[in-house]
A tleap script that builds the chain and sets N, CA, C and O, in Angstrom:
source leaprc.protein.ff14SB
mol = sequence {
  NMET GLN LEU ILE ILE LEU PHE VAL GLN ILE
  LEU ALA ARG SER ILE VAL PHE LEU LEU PHE
  LEU HIE VAL LEU LEU SER LEU PHE MET SER
  GLY ASP LYS PRO LEU ARG ILE GLY VAL ALA
  ARG ILE VAL GLU PRO LEU LEU ASN PRO LEU
  ARG ARG PHE ILE LYS PRO PHE ASN GLY ILE
  ASP PHE THR PRO VAL VAL ALA ILE LEU ALA
  VAL ASN LEU ILE GLU TRP ILE LEU VAL SER
  PHE LEU ALA ARG PHE CVAL
}
set mol.1.N position { -59.715 25.008 13.964 }
set mol.1.CA position { -57.469 25.032 13.160 }
set mol.1.C position { -56.819 25.882 13.755 }
set mol.1.O position { -55.651 26.053 13.406 }
set mol.2.N position { -57.410 26.719 14.898 }
set mol.2.CA position { -56.166 26.738 15.740 }
set mol.2.C position { -55.915 27.069 17.056 }
set mol.2.O position { -55.442 27.911 17.819 }
set mol.3.N position { -56.605 25.716 16.925 }
set mol.3.CA position { -57.245 24.319 18.086 }
set mol.3.C position { -55.658 23.173 17.917 }
set mol.3.O position { -55.152 22.566 18.861 }
set mol.4.N position { -55.143 23.151 16.421 }
set mol.4.CA position { -54.774 22.252 15.267 }
set mol.4.C position { -53.017 22.877 15.176 }
set mol.4.O position { -52.055 22.109 15.178 }
set mol.5.N position { -52.880 24.578 15.092 }
set mol.5.CA position { -52.550 24.834 15.262 }
set mol.5.C position { -51.156 25.104 16.684 }
set mol.5.O position { -49.928 25.034 16.704 }
set mol.6.N position { -52.376 25.463 17.820 }
set mol.6.CA position { -51.472 25.407 19.225 }
set mol.6.C position { -50.842 24.009 19.632 }
set mol.6.O position { -49.813 23.787 20.270 }
set mol.7.N position { -51.959 22.940 18.958 }
set mol.7.CA position { -50.987 22.115 19.556 }
set mol.7.C position { -49.876 21.106 18.149 }
set mol.7.O position { -49.566 19.920 18.037 }
set mol.8.N position { -49.604 22.295 17.355 }
set mol.8.CA position { -48.378 21.836 16.278 }
set mol.8.C position { -47.485 21.768 17.692 }
set mol.8.O position { -46.796 20.927 18.270 }
set mol.9.N position { -48.055 23.642 17.981 }
set mol.9.CA position { -47.077 24.670 18.658 }
set mol.9.C position { -45.933 24.293 20.566 }
set mol.9.O position { -44.774 24.412 20.964 }
set mol.10.N position { -47.269 23.833 21.096 }
set mol.10.CA position { -46.704 22.745 22.060 }
set mol.10.C position { -46.067 21.523 21.432 }
set mol.10.O position { -44.963 21.149 21.830 }
set mol.11.N position { -46.542 21.052 20.721 }
set mol.11.CA position { -45.539 20.030 20.479 }
set mol.11.C position { -44.281 20.103 19.910 }
set mol.11.O position { -43.525 19.146 20.079 }
set mol.12.N position { -43.786 21.386 19.049 }
set mol.12.CA position { -42.532 21.101 18.632 }
set mol.12.C position { -42.239 21.967 20.291 }
set mol.12.O position { -41.017 21.821 20.265 }
set mol.13.N position { -42.443 22.578 21.380 }
set mol.13.CA position { -41.864 23.573 22.279 }
set mol.13.C position { -41.702 22.257 23.276 }
set mol.13.O position { -41.032 22.167 24.304 }
set mol.14.N position { -42.689 21.090 22.513 }
set mol.14.CA position { -42.300 20.356 24.314 }
set mol.14.C position { -40.226 19.643 23.294 }
set mol.14.O position { -39.032 19.665 23.592 }
set mol.15.N position { -40.845 19.302 22.464 }
set mol.15.CA position { -39.551 18.423 22.052 }
set mol.15.C position { -38.936 19.312 21.274 }
set mol.15.O position { -39.124 19.040 20.088 }
set mol.16.N position { -38.240 20.320 21.449 }
set mol.16.CA position { -37.018 21.071 21.585 }
set mol.16.C position { -36.268 20.827 23.383 }
set mol.16.O position { -35.255 20.522 24.013 }
set mol.17.N position { -37.285 21.124 23.453 }
set mol.17.CA position { -37.417 21.850 26.229 }
set mol.17.C position { -36.698 19.161 25.766 }
set mol.17.O position { -35.659 18.515 25.902 }
set mol.18.N position { -37.418 19.006 25.523 }
set mol.18.CA position { -36.645 17.301 25.563 }
set mol.18.C position { -35.056 17.302 25.274 }
set mol.18.O position { -34.054 17.041 25.940 }
set mol.19.N position { -35.284 17.671 24.120 }
set mol.19.CA position { -33.408 17.895 23.375 }
set mol.19.C position { -32.588 18.245 24.156 }
set mol.19.O position { -31.726 17.480 24.590 }
set mol.20.N position { -32.700 19.526 24.502 }
set mol.20.CA position { -31.803 20.883 25.849 }
set mol.20.C position { -32.280 20.445 26.943 }
set mol.20.O position { -31.851 21.172 27.839 }
set mol.21.N position { -32.977 19.599 27.377 }
set mol.21.CA position { -32.749 18.595 28.272 }
set mol.21.C position { -31.644 17.203 28.346 }
set mol.21.O position { -31.068 16.886 29.387 }
set mol.22.N position { -31.515 16.603 27.278 }
set mol.22.CA position { -30.838 15.442 27.385 }
set mol.22.C position { -29.488 16.266 26.912 }
set mol.22.O position { -28.450 15.664 27.187 }
set mol.23.N position { -29.387 17.009 26.524 }
set mol.23.CA position { -28.281 18.279 25.736 }
set mol.23.C position { -27.099 17.857 27.721 }
set mol.23.O position { -26.195 17.145 28.158 }
set mol.24.N position { -28.382 19.291 28.278 }
set mol.24.CA position { -28.365 19.553 29.957 }
set mol.24.C position { -27.484 17.552 30.928 }
set mol.24.O position { -26.524 17.187 31.607 }
set mol.25.N position { -28.591 17.058 30.336 }
set mol.25.CA position { -28.440 15.856 31.595 }
set mol.25.C position { -27.139 14.913 31.165 }
set mol.25.O position { -26.661 14.208 32.053 }
set mol.26.N position { -26.576 14.874 29.900 }
set mol.26.CA position { -25.675 14.435 29.947 }
set mol.26.C position { -24.406 15.161 30.356 }
set mol.26.O position { -23.413 14.571 30.781 }
set mol.27.N position { -24.488 16.373 30.214 }
set mol.27.CA position { -23.295 17.129 30.789 }
set mol.27.C position { -22.914 16.542 32.010 }
set mol.27.O position { -21.832 16.212 32.496 }
set mol.28.N position { -24.763 16.476 32.589 }
set mol.28.CA position { -24.603 16.877 34.679 }
set mol.28.C position { -24.052 15.883 35.042 }
set mol.28.O position { -23.028 15.775 35.717 }
set mol.29.N position { -25.145 14.589 34.319 }
set mol.29.CA position { -25.391 14.243 34.954 }
set mol.29.C position { -25.239 11.515 34.624 }
set mol.29.O position { -25.782 10.683 33.898 }
set mol.30.N position { -24.262 11.519 35.662 }
set mol.30.CA position { -24.008 9.635 35.021 }
set mol.30.C position { -25.159 9.583 33.559 }
set mol.30.O position { -26.000 10.421 33.236 }
set mol.31.N position { -24.942 8.795 33.154 }
set mol.31.CA position { -25.458 7.767 32.334 }
set mol.31.C position { -26.587 6.770 33.211 }
set mol.31.O position { -27.688 6.811 32.663 }
set mol.32.N position { -26.578 6.437 33.678 }
set mol.32.CA position { -27.240 5.334 34.849 }
set mol.32.C position { -28.551 5.870 35.591 }
set mol.32.O position { -29.279 4.933 35.922 }
set mol.33.N position { -28.965 6.928 35.882 }
set mol.33.CA position { -29.430 7.904 36.353 }
set mol.33.C position { -31.122 7.489 35.384 }
set mol.33.O position { -31.149 7.704 34.172 }
set mol.34.N position { -32.409 6.900 36.118 }
set mol.34.CA position { -33.421 7.328 35.763 }
set mol.34.C position { -34.224 8.419 34.974 }
set mol.34.O position { -35.267 8.259 34.341 }
set mol.35.N position { -33.757 9.153 35.092 }
set mol.35.CA position { -34.136 10.991 34.452 }
set mol.35.C position { -33.353 10.806 33.336 }
set mol.35.O position { -33.884 10.581 32.248 }
set mol.36.N position { -32.124 10.874 33.467 }
set mol.36.CA position { -31.531 10.433 31.914 }
set mol.36.C position { -31.674 9.596 30.714 }
set mol.36.O position { -31.383 9.935 29.567 }
set mol.37.N position { -32.111 8.562 31.064 }
set mol.37.CA position { -32.754 7.255 30.984 }
set mol.37.C position { -33.531 7.326 30.146 }
set mol.37.O position { -33.247 6.837 29.053 }
set mol.38.N position { -34.884 8.004 30.369 }
set mol.38.CA position { -36.155 8.253 30.342 }
set mol.38.C position { -36.297 8.836 29.241 }
set mol.38.O position { -36.935 8.487 28.248 }
set mol.39.N position { -35.370 10.207 29.533 }
set mol.39.CA position { -35.502 11.427 28.982 }
set mol.39.C position { -34.392 11.147 27.308 }
set mol.39.O position { -34.596 11.739 26.248 }
set mol.40.N position { -33.310 10.134 27.554 }
set mol.40.CA position { -33.083 10.137 26.128 }
set mol.40.C position { -34.296 8.678 25.187 }
set mol.40.O position { -34.780 8.691 24.056 }
set mol.41.N position { -34.393 7.603 26.326 }
set mol.41.CA position { -35.949 6.989 25.898 }
set mol.41.C position { -36.204 7.863 24.188 }
set mol.41.O position { -36.139 7.579 22.992 }
set mol.42.N position { -36.526 9.081 25.100 }
set mol.42.CA position { -37.455 10.033 23.881 }
set mol.42.C position { -36.693 10.410 22.559 }
set mol.42.O position { -37.168 10.275 21.432 }
set mol.43.N position { -35.392 10.924 22.866 }
set mol.43.CA position { -34.988 10.981 22.575 }
set mol.43.C position { -33.919 10.981 21.676 }
set mol.43.O position { -33.595 11.865 20.883 }
set mol.44.N position { -33.375 9.830 21.898 }
set mol.44.CA position { -32.995 9.447 20.617 }
set mol.44.C position { -32.952 8.834 19.086 }
set mol.44.O position { -32.089 8.461 18.291 }
set mol.45.N position { -34.234 8.936 19.133 }
set mol.45.CA position { -34.751 8.178 18.223 }
set mol.45.C position { -34.872 8.611 17.383 }
set mol.45.O position { -34.756 8.073 16.282 }
set mol.46.N position { -35.296 10.339 17.720 }
set mol.46.CA position { -35.510 11.656 16.981 }
set mol.46.C position { -33.455 12.053 15.884 }
set mol.46.O position { -33.103 12.532 14.806 }
set mol.47.N position { -32.649 11.322 17.372 }
set mol.47.CA position { -31.264 12.004 16.871 }
set mol.47.C position { -30.302 11.265 16.314 }
set mol.47.O position { -29.246 11.721 15.875 }
set mol.48.N position { -30.840 9.377 16.315 }
set mol.48.CA position { -30.165 8.311 15.518 }
set mol.48.C position { -29.838 8.343 14.093 }
set mol.48.O position { -28.852 7.949 13.472 }
set mol.49.N position { -31.241 9.081 13.637 }
set mol.49.CA position { -30.975 9.343 12.303 }
set mol.49.C position { -30.634 9.864 11.499 }
set mol.49.O position { -30.562 9.501 10.325 }
set mol.50.N position { -30.152 11.509 12.300 }
set mol.50.CA position { -29.550 12.378 11.918 }
set mol.50.C position { -28.048 12.484 12.422 }
set mol.50.O position { -27.179 13.200 11.926 }
set mol.51.N position { -27.931 11.729 13.378 }
set mol.51.CA position { -26.179 11.038 13.424 }
set mol.51.C position { -25.151 10.099 11.779 }
set mol.51.O position { -24.139 10.101 11.079 }
set mol.52.N position { -26.527 9.432 12.075 }
set mol.52.CA position { -25.858 9.038 10.911 }
set mol.52.C position { -24.655 9.517 9.733 }
set mol.52.O position { -23.674 8.936 9.269 }
set mol.53.N position { -25.456 11.302 9.439 }
set mol.53.CA position { -25.118 11.827 8.482 }
set mol.53.C position { -23.860 13.171 9.757 }
set mol.53.O position { -22.733 13.396 9.317 }
set mol.54.N position { -24.084 13.542 10.517 }
set mol.54.CA position { -23.423 14.879 11.354 }
set mol.54.C position { -23.014 13.634 11.588 }
set mol.54.O position { -23.679 12.649 11.264 }
set mol.55.N position { -21.451 13.564 12.396 }
set mol.55.CA position { -20.263 13.108 12.738 }
set mol.55.C position { -20.209 13.469 13.627 }
set mol.55.O position { -21.165 14.240 13.537 }
set mol.56.N position { -19.701 13.665 14.993 }
set mol.56.CA position { -18.804 14.414 16.419 }
set mol.56.C position { -17.576 14.940 15.383 }
set mol.56.O position { -17.238 14.422 14.319 }
set mol.57.N position { -16.957 16.273 16.117 }
set mol.57.CA position { -16.410 16.929 15.495 }
set mol.57.C position { -16.115 17.238 17.236 }
set mol.57.O position { -16.776 17.247 18.275 }
set mol.58.N position { -13.865 17.614 16.554 }
set mol.58.CA position { -13.549 17.435 17.746 }
set mol.58.C position { -14.582 16.640 19.724 }
set mol.58.O position { -14.672 17.142 20.845 }
set mol.59.N position { -15.174 15.081 19.032 }
set mol.59.CA position { -15.469 15.252 20.691 }
set mol.59.C position { -16.830 15.818 20.753 }
set mol.59.O position { -17.605 15.324 21.572 }
set mol.60.N position { -17.379 17.156 19.712 }
set mol.60.CA position { -19.162 17.452 20.432 }
set mol.60.C position { -19.469 17.020 19.139 }
set mol.60.O position { -18.802 16.952 18.106 }
set mol.61.N position { -20.999 16.653 19.515 }
set mol.61.CA position { -22.212 16.090 19.117 }
set mol.61.C position { -23.633 16.632 18.762 }
set mol.61.O position { -24.706 16.074 18.994 }
set mol.62.N position { -23.385 18.049 18.041 }
set mol.62.CA position { -24.041 18.166 17.377 }
set mol.62.C position { -25.223 18.346 16.573 }
set mol.62.O position { -25.689 19.331 16.000 }
set mol.63.N position { -25.658 16.927 16.693 }
set mol.63.CA position { -26.494 16.198 16.573 }
set mol.63.C position { -28.016 17.672 17.146 }
set mol.63.O position { -28.596 18.443 16.383 }
set mol.64.N position { -28.158 17.567 18.341 }
set mol.64.CA position { -29.341 18.172 18.835 }
set mol.64.C position { -29.165 19.142 18.369 }
set mol.64.O position { -30.286 19.252 17.872 }
set mol.65.N position { -28.480 20.355 17.966 }
set mol.65.CA position { -28.609 21.549 17.275 }
set mol.65.C position { -29.259 21.649 16.562 }
set mol.65.O position { -30.102 22.537 16.433 }
set mol.66.N position { -28.951 20.374 15.608 }
set mol.66.CA position { -29.425 20.321 13.868 }
set mol.66.C position { -31.029 19.800 14.511 }
set mol.66.O position { -32.004 20.044 13.800 }
set mol.67.N position { -31.143 19.426 15.217 }
set mol.67.CA position { -32.333 18.408 15.492 }
set mol.67.C position { -33.351 19.653 16.226 }
set mol.67.O position { -34.445 19.616 15.663 }
set mol.68.N position { -33.326 20.310 16.885 }
set mol.68.CA position { -33.766 22.047 17.121 }
set mol.68.C position { -33.640 22.824 16.285 }
set mol.68.O position { -33.940 23.944 16.699 }
set mol.69.N position { -33.299 22.811 15.148 }
set mol.69.CA position { -33.384 23.955 13.627 }
set mol.69.C position { -34.376 22.772 13.158 }
set mol.69.O position { -35.532 22.985 12.791 }
set mol.70.N position { -33.651 21.235 13.230 }
set mol.70.CA position { -35.069 20.842 12.409 }
set mol.70.C position { -36.823 21.470 12.523 }
set mol.70.O position { -37.592 22.088 11.786 }
set mol.71.N position { -36.854 20.808 14.071 }
set mol.71.CA position { -37.957 20.809 14.816 }
set mol.71.C position { -38.475 22.261 15.094 }
set mol.71.O position { -39.635 22.367 15.491 }
set mol.72.N position { -37.539 23.658 14.881 }
set mol.72.CA position { -38.382 24.703 15.349 }
set mol.72.C position { -38.486 24.916 13.442 }
set mol.72.O position { -39.017 26.023 13.528 }
set mol.73.N position { -38.385 24.701 11.979 }
set mol.73.CA position { -38.180 24.565 10.849 }
set mol.73.C position { -39.379 23.997 9.822 }
set mol.73.O position { -39.827 24.341 8.729 }
set mol.74.N position { -39.596 23.129 10.614 }
set mol.74.CA position { -41.010 22.227 10.338 }
set mol.74.C position { -42.300 22.220 11.408 }
set mol.74.O position { -43.368 21.613 11.484 }
set mol.75.N position { -41.676 23.120 12.101 }
set mol.75.CA position { -43.178 23.420 13.271 }
set mol.75.C position { -43.226 25.409 12.807 }
set mol.75.O position { -43.883 26.157 13.531 }
set mol.76.N position { -42.659 25.823 11.899 }
set mol.76.CA position { -42.705 26.528 11.486 }
set mol.76.C position { -43.578 27.058 10.260 }
set mol.76.O position { -44.261 28.067 10.084 }
set mol.77.N position { -43.181 25.673 9.304 }
set mol.77.CA position { -43.960 25.369 8.090 }
set mol.77.C position { -45.507 24.641 8.204 }
set mol.77.O position { -46.549 24.641 7.549 }
set mol.78.N position { -44.941 23.975 9.559 }
set mol.78.CA position { -46.789 23.465 9.381 }
set mol.78.C position { -47.782 24.854 9.811 }
set mol.78.O position { -48.745 25.250 9.154 }
set mol.79.N position { -47.211 25.520 11.218 }
set mol.79.CA position { -47.900 26.496 11.345 }
set mol.79.C position { -48.370 27.483 9.743 }
set mol.79.O position { -49.245 28.275 10.092 }
set mol.80.N position { -48.214 27.572 8.946 }
set mol.80.CA position { -47.418 28.481 8.429 }
set mol.80.C position { -49.388 28.014 6.927 }
set mol.80.O position { -50.428 28.157 6.284 }
set mol.81.N position { -48.218 27.449 7.494 }
set mol.81.CA position { -49.397 26.596 6.675 }
set mol.81.C position { -50.660 26.123 6.662 }
set mol.81.O position { -51.367 25.773 5.718 }
set mol.82.N position { -50.912 26.164 8.141 }
set mol.82.CA position { -52.288 25.906 9.072 }
set mol.82.C position { -52.958 26.877 8.620 }
set mol.82.O position { -54.122 26.904 8.220 }
set mol.83.N position { -51.739 28.154 8.736 }
set mol.83.CA position { -53.186 29.532 9.203 }
set mol.83.C position { -53.631 30.159 8.106 }
set mol.83.O position { -54.472 31.057 8.091 }
set mol.84.N position { -52.843 29.500 6.812 }
set mol.84.CA position { -53.710 29.543 5.287 }
set mol.84.C position { -55.438 29.865 5.958 }
set mol.84.O position { -56.233 30.804 6.004 }
set mol.85.N position { -55.355 28.416 6.402 }
set mol.85.CA position { -56.587 27.789 6.013 }
set mol.85.C position { -58.389 28.596 7.297 }
set mol.85.O position { -59.617 28.675 7.271 }
set mol.86.N position { -56.959 29.020 8.319 }
set mol.86.CA position { -57.786 30.373 9.244 }
set mol.86.C position { -59.259 30.906 8.895 }
set mol.86.O position { -59.758 31.817 9.555 }
savepdb mol mol.pdb
quit
């Protein structure tokens, strides 16, 4: 069970890292670079459903922040649930 908990934690941290990297790359790198395209292909399927509900505010997209909070919440719930069975 500890292995499953560790897997959930690593997966959540990886998703949060990729979301944060996506935000940083969008600030400092043009959209045609392979690194930015690769990260966007991974992250955009997570962000697109949220963008239907969260519109940009003064040109700032807060969707990655909400996605990071959601990933952290899901991780906390899963780890708490799995820890009961250890």
